[in-house]
C-alpha positions, -999 to 999 in steps of 0.1 A, spaced: -279 429 -291 -286 456 -316 -296 489 -301 -334 494 -302 -352 524 -317 -357 553 -293 -383 545 -266 -384 582 -256 -392 593 -292 -418 566 -295 -435 577 -262 -434 613 -273 -451 603 -306 -478 585 -287 -484 615 -265 -486 638 -295 -509 614 -313 -533 614 -283 -532 652 -285 -541 656 -321 -575 670 -332 -593 637 -333 -608 611 -309 -582 589 -291 -570 561 -313 -591 573 -343 -563 568 -367 -560 531 -359 -528 514 -369 -516 545 -386 -508 557 -351 -486 526 -345 -468 532 -378 -462 568 -371 -448 561 -336 -426 534 -350 -410 558 -375 -406 584 -348 -388 559 -326 -365 547 -355 -356 583 -363 -353 593 -326 -374 624 -335 -409 635 -327 -424 645 -349 -405 623 -374 -391 636 -407 -410 629 -439 -399 597 -456 -385 614 -487 -354 593 -494 -366 557 -499 -344 531 -516 -353 496 -528 -328 468 -533 -340 437 -551 -319 405 -547 -321 380 -575 -311 343 -575 -319 309 -587 -325 278 -566 -317 242 -570 -352 231 -560 -366 248 -592 -354 218 -611 -379 197 -591 -413 210 -600 -419 234 -571 -428 264 -593 -453 271 -620 -426 288 -641 -392 277 -655 -361 290 -639 -351 309 -670 -377 335 -660 -354 348 -633 -328 361 -657 -355 375 -680 -371 394 -651 -338 409 -640 -334 422 -676 -370 435 -674 -362 453 -642 -331 469 -657 -352 480 -686 -378 495 -662 -407 472 -671 -414 452 -640 -441 457 -615 -416 470 -590 -403 495 -615 -438 509 -621 -445 514 -584 -410 527 -576 -414 554 -603 -449 563 -590 -436 567 -554 -402 583 -562 -382 553 -549 -346 548 -560 -343 511 -571 -315 487 -578 -316 450 -588 -286 428 -581 -277 394 -596 -266 374 -565 -270 339 -578 -288 339 -611 -281 308 -633 -275 329 -664 -248 352 -678 -262 387 -671 -230 406 -677 -246 424 -706 -269 442 -682 -240 461 -668 -214 459 -640 -238 474 -614 -261 444 -618 -235 416 -615 -210 432 -591 -221 409 -563 -227 377 -583 -216 350 -558 -225 319 -576 -249 304 -603 -279 291 -584 -278 274 -550 -280 237 -541 -312 216 -542 -319 217 -505 -337 183 -504 -305 166 -515 -276 189 -506 -267 220 -488 -276 253 -506 -242 268 -498 -210 263 -479 -207 280 -445 -179 302 -459 -202 312 -487 -229 321 -462 -205 344 -443 -194 361 -475 -231 366 -485 -239 381 -450 -210 405 -454 -222 415 -489 -257 422 -475 -244 443 -447 -222 463 -471 -251 468 -494 -272 482 -466 -243 505 -456 -241 518 -492 -278 526 -492 -275 544 -458 -245 564 -471 -266 574 -501 -290 591 -477 -318 566 -473 -342 573 -445 -362 541 -452 -350 509 -469 -371 485 -489 -360 449 -496 -373 428 -525 -366 394 -540 -366 378 -574 -361 342 -582 -381 312 -595 -384 286 -567 -374 310 -539 -405 305 -518 -394 269 -511 -361 278 -493 -379 307 -477 -405 284 -463 -378 260 -452 -360 287 -432 -392 297 -415 -400 261 -406 -365 255 -393 -364 288 -374 -397 282 -356 -397 244 -353 -427 235 -374 -434 210 -401 -434 215 -439 -472 213 -440 -475 244 -419 -454 266 -441 -457 255 -477 -478 277 -500 -485 279 -537 -458 303 -546 -461 313 -582 -495 295 -583 -489 257 -584 -518 233 -585 -528 208 -558 -505 181 -572 -475 204 -573 -483 217 -539 -482 182 -524 -449 176 -542 -435 209 -529 -445 198 -494 -427 165 -498 -396 183 -511 -395 205 -481 -402 176 -457 -372 158 -472 -350 189 -468 -359 194 -432 -353 158 -424 -320 158 -442 -305 186 -421 -317 176 -387 -305 197 -357 -279 216 -378 -305 242 -382 -302 253 -346 -274 276 -357 -286 304 -380 -254 303 -402 -257 265 -406 -294 270 -413 -287 293 -442 -261 270 -455 -283 239 -454 -317 253 -464 -313 289 -477 -296 303 -508 -271 330 -517 -296 357 -523 -315 349 -491 -283 350 -471 -275 384 -486 -309 396 -475 -302 385 -440 -270 405 -439 -288 435 -454 -314 435 -426 -287 432 -399 -267 460 -416 -297 483 -417 -306 477 -380 -270 483 -370 -270 515 -389 -303 525 -373 -323 528 -405 -358 513 -407 -368 487 -433 -402 481 -448 -405 445 -457 -422 427 -486 -435 391 -485 -425 356 -476 -388 359 -487 -381 390 -466 -399 376 -436 -379 344 -438 -347 366 -440 -359 386 -409 -366 354 -390 -330 343 -395 -316 378 -390 -333 381 -356 -319 348 -345 -284 358 -357 -285 393 -342 -313 399 -317 -330 433 -321 -332 434 -359 -370 430 -358 -376 462 -340 -362 481 -370 -386 464 -395 -422 469 -404 -443 445 -425 -456 461 -457 -483 435 -465 -497 401 -458 -490 377 -487 -509 345 -495 -480 323 -482 -486 304 -450 -450 307 -440 -452 345 -441 -482 345 -418 -465 322 -394 -434 344 -394 -455 376 -389 -472 360 -359 -440 347 -343 -421 380 -348 -451 401 -336 -455 421 -368 -489 433 -381 -487 442 -419 -500 475 -432 -519 459 -461 -537 427 -469 -544 426 -507 -536 390 -516 -503 400 -533 -478 373 -541 -456 389 -568 -425 397 -547 -399 421 -562 -407 445 -533 -441 453 -548 -459 448 -515 -436 471 -497 -439 497 -524 -477 495 -523 -476 500 -485 -452 529 -487 -478 557 -492 -497 544 -461 -465 547 -440 -458 582 -455 -493 592 -447 -489 581 -410 -458 602 -407 -474 633 -422 -505 630 -400 -482 630 -369 -462 659 -383 -489 682 -397 -522 676 -380 -534 702 -356 -534 697 -319 -567 697 -302 -554 720 -275 -545 747 -301 -580 745 -317 -600 743 -285 -579 753 -255 -605 744 -230 -613 710 -244 
């Protein structure tokens, strides 16, 4: 079991929130967010979230050959290049909010060496297996990916992060993500499949059939989280699972993005109970699998804007809300100081 955030600091934050110059509960879910940060930092009031770092994990997926996405798989490598050049949506928001950002080629099916060694330093393989016909990875590859993810989180913590953001990039990645959610919580494909990049009704039905075949192929192997990642995940998703475990072990909170990061959290919590307490949901995406995972994990997202871009953009958009919650708890006057007799 991973050690939880500080219950004492969380309780102190609740007490302070109740004493602020406002009606009880008037700040709504901002109060929950502020108390969560205080508990994670073991500090009341919490420190401002000034050192925020985003890691985007990129990879291709075998299912992208089977019509589950509205875009060709070549877009993955092109978008990694766009991120390195600073032109993605995530880059725009990261600059706006002062977030240090890195993108890593974990399993992109393209030669991205020209983008620099920092991008490809953890390239584990080119794409992952088509999960409706074969395993995505070998078990040893999963263990390697988990170790890489945990090491990446450690690097970000060492760099001084007081909040981590996790993003994803990869055509077809909502299919293995939905598969992992379905397998983790024991539901059928029809309960988790969404439109991803915006597929039409015919492609949505096909995507559901692909996922149904994948779940039927693996059977009860999915009871074990490592086997689940091998059978239904991908290299980049497995690295994401390790990243979340590493962050929780280090005691640094994570603001999550959409369906991919929620799928990673679902597996991480199964692998290492206690991870979820260190995570907050940035936003509610349009994917049914993300909503199911949010409900099962007991997370309420900060925003609901209909976002489905990925890349960490939902977490980046939610970041100012979380920062505002912390500053209100830190800097708002206490009612007892303004009106001692109240």
